[in-house]
C-alpha positions as CSV (number, residue, x, y, z in Angstrom):
1,M,0.0,0.0,0.0
2,E,1.3,3.4,-1.0
3,I,1.4,5.8,2.0
4,D,3.2,8.8,0.5
5,G,0.9,11.8,1.1
6,A,-1.4,9.9,3.4
7,S,-1.7,10.5,7.2
8,A,-0.7,8.0,9.9
9,I,-1.4,7.9,13.6
10,V,1.2,6.5,16.0
11,T,0.2,6.1,19.6
12,G,3.0,6.1,22.1
13,G,5.0,7.9,19.4
14,A,7.0,10.1,21.8
15,S,9.6,7.4,22.5
16,G,10.7,3.8,21.9
17,I,9.0,1.6,19.3
18,G,6.4,4.3,18.5
19,E,9.0,6.9,17.9
20,A,11.0,4.6,15.6
21,A,7.9,3.6,13.7
22,A,6.8,7.2,13.2
23,K,10.2,8.1,11.8
24,R,10.1,5.1,9.3
25,L,6.6,6.0,8.2
26,A,7.5,9.7,7.7
27,A,10.5,8.7,5.6
28,L,8.1,7.0,3.3
29,G,6.1,10.2,2.9
30,A,3.4,9.7,5.5
31,R,2.2,12.7,7.6
32,C,2.3,11.4,11.1
33,V,0.3,12.4,14.1
34,I,2.1,11.5,17.3
35,V,-0.4,10.6,20.1
36,D,1.1,10.6,23.6
37,L,0.8,12.1,27.0
38,D,4.4,13.4,27.0
39,E,3.7,16.7,25.3
40,A,7.3,18.1,25.3
41,R,8.8,15.0,23.7
42,G,5.9,14.4,21.5
43,K,6.0,17.8,20.0
44,E,9.7,17.5,19.5
45,I,9.4,14.2,17.6
46,A,6.5,15.6,15.5
47,R,8.5,18.6,14.5
48,S,11.5,16.5,13.5
49,I,9.4,14.5,11.1
50,G,7.1,17.2,9.7
51,G,4.1,15.8,11.6
52,E,1.8,17.0,14.4
53,F,1.3,16.1,18.0
54,A,-2.0,15.3,19.7
55,R,-2.1,14.8,23.5
56,A,-4.5,12.0,24.3
57,D,-5.3,9.3,26.7
58,V,-5.7,6.4,24.3
59,A,-8.7,5.1,26.2
60,N,-10.5,8.5,26.0
61,A,-12.9,8.6,23.1
62,E,-13.0,12.4,22.7
63,E,-9.3,12.9,22.9
64,V,-8.6,10.1,20.4
65,Q,-11.3,11.4,18.0
66,A,-9.5,14.8,18.1
67,A,-6.3,13.1,17.1
68,V,-8.1,11.2,14.2
69,D,-9.6,14.5,13.0
70,A,-6.1,16.1,13.1
71,A,-4.8,13.3,11.0
72,M,-7.6,13.5,8.5
73,A,-6.8,17.2,8.1
74,L,-3.3,16.2,6.9
75,G,-4.4,13.7,4.4
76,P,-6.5,10.5,4.0
77,L,-5.9,8.3,7.1
78,R,-4.3,5.1,5.9
79,V,-2.2,3.9,8.9
80,L,-2.7,3.4,12.7
81,V,0.1,2.0,14.8
82,N,-1.1,1.2,18.3
83,S,2.2,1.4,20.3
84,A,1.1,3.1,23.6
85,G,1.2,0.9,26.6
86,V,2.2,0.5,30.2
87,G,3.8,-2.4,32.2
88,S,2.9,-3.8,35.6
89,I,4.6,-6.2,37.9
90,G,2.9,-7.8,40.9
91,R,1.9,-11.3,41.9
92,T,-1.7,-12.3,42.1
93,I,-1.1,-13.0,45.8
94,D,2.1,-11.5,47.2
95,R,4.5,-13.1,49.7
96,E,2.4,-11.6,52.6
97,G,-0.8,-13.0,51.2
98,K,-2.1,-9.7,49.9
99,P,-4.1,-9.9,46.7
100,F,-3.0,-7.8,43.6
101,D,-4.7,-4.4,43.6
102,L,-7.8,-4.6,41.3
103,D,-7.5,-0.9,40.3
104,A,-3.9,-1.5,39.1
105,F,-5.1,-4.5,37.1
106,E,-7.9,-2.5,35.5
107,R,-5.6,0.4,34.7
108,V,-3.2,-1.9,32.7
109,L,-6.1,-3.4,30.7
110,R,-7.7,0.1,30.2
111,I,-4.6,1.5,28.6
112,N,-3.1,-1.5,26.8
113,L,-6.2,-3.3,25.6
114,V,-9.2,-0.9,25.8
115,G,-7.0,1.9,24.6
116,S,-5.8,-0.1,21.6
117,F,-9.4,-1.0,20.7
118,N,-10.5,2.6,21.2
119,C,-7.9,4.0,18.8
120,L,-8.5,1.2,16.3
121,R,-12.3,1.6,16.1
122,L,-12.1,5.4,15.7
123,A,-9.3,5.2,13.1
124,A,-11.1,2.5,11.2
125,A,-14.2,4.6,11.0
126,A,-12.2,7.4,9.5
127,M,-10.5,5.1,7.1
128,A,-13.9,3.8,5.9
129,R,-14.7,7.3,4.7
130,T,-11.7,7.5,2.4
131,D,-11.4,6.4,-1.2
132,P,-9.9,3.0,-1.9
133,V,-6.3,3.1,-3.0
134,D,-6.3,0.0,-5.3
135,A,-8.4,-2.5,-7.3
136,D,-8.7,-4.6,-4.2
137,G,-10.6,-1.8,-2.4
138,Q,-7.9,-1.3,0.2
139,R,-8.2,1.7,2.4
140,G,-5.8,1.3,5.2
141,A,-3.7,-0.9,7.6
142,I,-3.6,-1.1,11.3
143,V,-0.7,-2.5,13.4
144,N,-1.2,-3.3,17.0
145,M,1.6,-3.9,19.5
146,A,1.3,-7.0,21.8
147,S,4.2,-8.7,23.5
148,A,5.9,-12.0,23.8
149,A,4.4,-11.9,27.3
150,A,1.0,-12.6,25.7
151,F,2.3,-16.2,25.2
152,D,5.1,-16.6,27.8
153,G,3.9,-14.4,30.6
154,Q,6.3,-14.5,33.6
155,T,5.7,-14.5,37.3
156,G,4.1,-11.2,38.3
157,Q,2.9,-10.4,34.7
158,A,-0.8,-11.4,35.0
159,A,-2.1,-7.9,34.2
160,Y,0.4,-7.1,31.5
161,S,0.0,-10.6,29.9
162,A,-3.8,-10.4,30.0
163,S,-3.8,-7.0,28.3
164,K,-1.4,-8.2,25.5
165,G,-3.1,-11.5,25.2
166,G,-6.3,-9.6,24.6
167,I,-4.7,-7.7,21.7
168,V,-3.6,-11.0,20.2
169,G,-7.1,-12.5,20.6
170,M,-8.9,-9.6,19.0
171,T,-6.6,-9.4,15.9
172,L,-8.4,-12.1,13.8
173,P,-12.0,-11.1,14.5
174,I,-11.3,-7.4,13.9
175,A,-9.5,-8.2,10.7
176,R,-12.7,-10.2,9.7
177,D,-14.8,-7.2,10.7
178,L,-12.8,-4.7,8.7
179,R,-12.5,-6.7,5.5
180,A,-15.8,-5.0,4.6
181,I,-14.0,-1.6,4.4
182,G,-10.7,-2.9,3.0
183,V,-8.6,-2.4,6.2
184,R,-6.0,-4.9,7.2
185,V,-5.1,-5.6,10.8
186,N,-2.0,-7.2,12.1
187,T,-0.2,-7.5,15.4
188,I,3.4,-7.5,16.4
189,A,4.5,-9.3,19.6
190,P,7.9,-7.9,20.5
191,G,10.4,-9.6,22.7
192,L,12.8,-7.7,24.9
193,I,13.5,-4.4,23.2
194,D,16.2,-2.0,24.2
195,T,14.3,1.2,25.0
196,P,14.8,3.9,27.6
197,I,12.6,2.0,30.1
198,Y,15.7,0.1,31.3
199,G,17.6,3.3,32.2
200,E,21.2,4.1,31.6
201,G,24.6,3.3,33.0
202,E,26.6,0.2,34.0
203,G,23.9,-1.3,36.1
204,A,21.3,-0.9,33.3
205,E,23.7,-2.5,30.8
206,Q,24.3,-5.5,33.1
207,F,20.6,-5.9,33.6
208,K,20.0,-6.0,29.9
209,A,22.8,-8.4,29.4
210,N,21.2,-10.8,31.8
211,L,17.9,-10.4,30.1
212,A,19.5,-11.3,26.8
213,L,20.7,-14.7,28.0
214,N,17.4,-16.3,26.9
215,V,17.4,-14.8,23.4
216,I,18.4,-17.5,20.9
217,F,20.1,-15.2,18.3
218,P,21.2,-12.6,18.0
219,K,22.3,-12.7,21.7
220,R,21.0,-9.2,22.6
221,L,17.9,-7.2,23.1
222,G,16.1,-6.0,20.0
223,Y,16.3,-2.4,18.7
224,A,13.3,-0.2,18.2
225,E,14.3,0.2,14.6
226,E,13.9,-3.5,14.1
227,L,10.3,-3.3,15.3
228,A,9.7,-0.3,13.1
229,S,10.9,-2.3,10.1
230,M,8.2,-4.9,10.8
231,V,5.6,-2.2,11.2
232,V,6.5,-0.9,7.7
233,E,6.3,-4.4,6.3
234,L,2.9,-5.0,7.8
235,V,1.7,-1.7,6.5
236,T,3.0,-1.9,3.0
237,N,2.7,-5.7,2.2
238,D,-0.8,-6.0,0.9
239,Y,-1.1,-9.7,1.6
240,M,-0.3,-9.5,5.3
241,N,-3.6,-9.6,7.2
242,A,-4.9,-11.1,10.5
243,E,-1.4,-12.2,11.6
244,V,0.4,-12.0,14.9
245,V,4.2,-11.8,14.3
246,R,6.7,-12.4,17.0
247,V,9.8,-10.2,16.7
248,D,11.9,-11.4,19.5
249,G,15.2,-13.1,18.4
250,G,13.5,-16.5,19.2
251,I,13.2,-15.9,22.9
252,R,10.8,-17.9,25.1
253,L,10.5,-16.1,28.4
254,P,11.3,-18.2,31.4
255,P,9.0,-18.3,34.4
256,K,10.9,-15.5,36.1
C-alpha cells in the first residue's frame, strides 16, 4: 500500500518503538500524528518528522477522536500504529498473602487493551470514509503492539500478559470485521526491546545483558528500529492480514 501523502497515527510515538515507527513512516512520505501524554517530547518528535502532536489518553474517546480529526486534516488516514502501553509487575497474591490491587489490574487493561481498541475503532471509522487506493478496495492498515508476554507471561505479569493476550485475541476477529471496508489488521509481539525503560549506566547494561541470556540469536535485546521495520512491512505488504508476528530473536520467556 502506498502511503506517500497519506496520514498516519502512531500512539506512544514520543519514545521507543512508537518513535522509531513514526520516523520510518515519515521517511516513506506519511504525515504522522504523534499521540502521547508526553507533550514536550511528542512535539519534538512531531516537528522533527514534519508531523503533528496530539495529546491524548488512548482510552479517552473524545481525545482520540480529536487526534483522528487532526490526521484527516493532513491527508487521508491510511495507517494506525497502536504502540502506547504500560507495564505492571505484581503477583496475584504477594508473599504476605495480599491480593493484587484490582485498580492496578484494570488500569493496565484500560490503557493497553481498551486503549488499543478505542484507537482502532475510531481510526477504522475514519478510514472507511476514504477512497480505496487500489483495485482490491484497500483503504488502510492497522498494526497493534502486543508482546511475547502474551504467550510466555512471567511470574508477576498477570495484568500485562492479560492485556497483551487480549490484543492477540482480537486481531483475527477485527480483521474479519474490517474486510468490509478494505482495512488490514496485524499485530506484532515484541520480545525484549532496548528502550529507555531500562535506564542508563553500567547497572542498566548489566541488567539488559542478563535479560538477553534467553534470546536464541542474536544474543542481545532488540532495537526499536527492528520493530519499526516490521511495522512498515505489515503496512506496505498488501497480503499481510490477521497475523500475529513475534519479533523477539527467538526468545521464550522463562517463568521469572
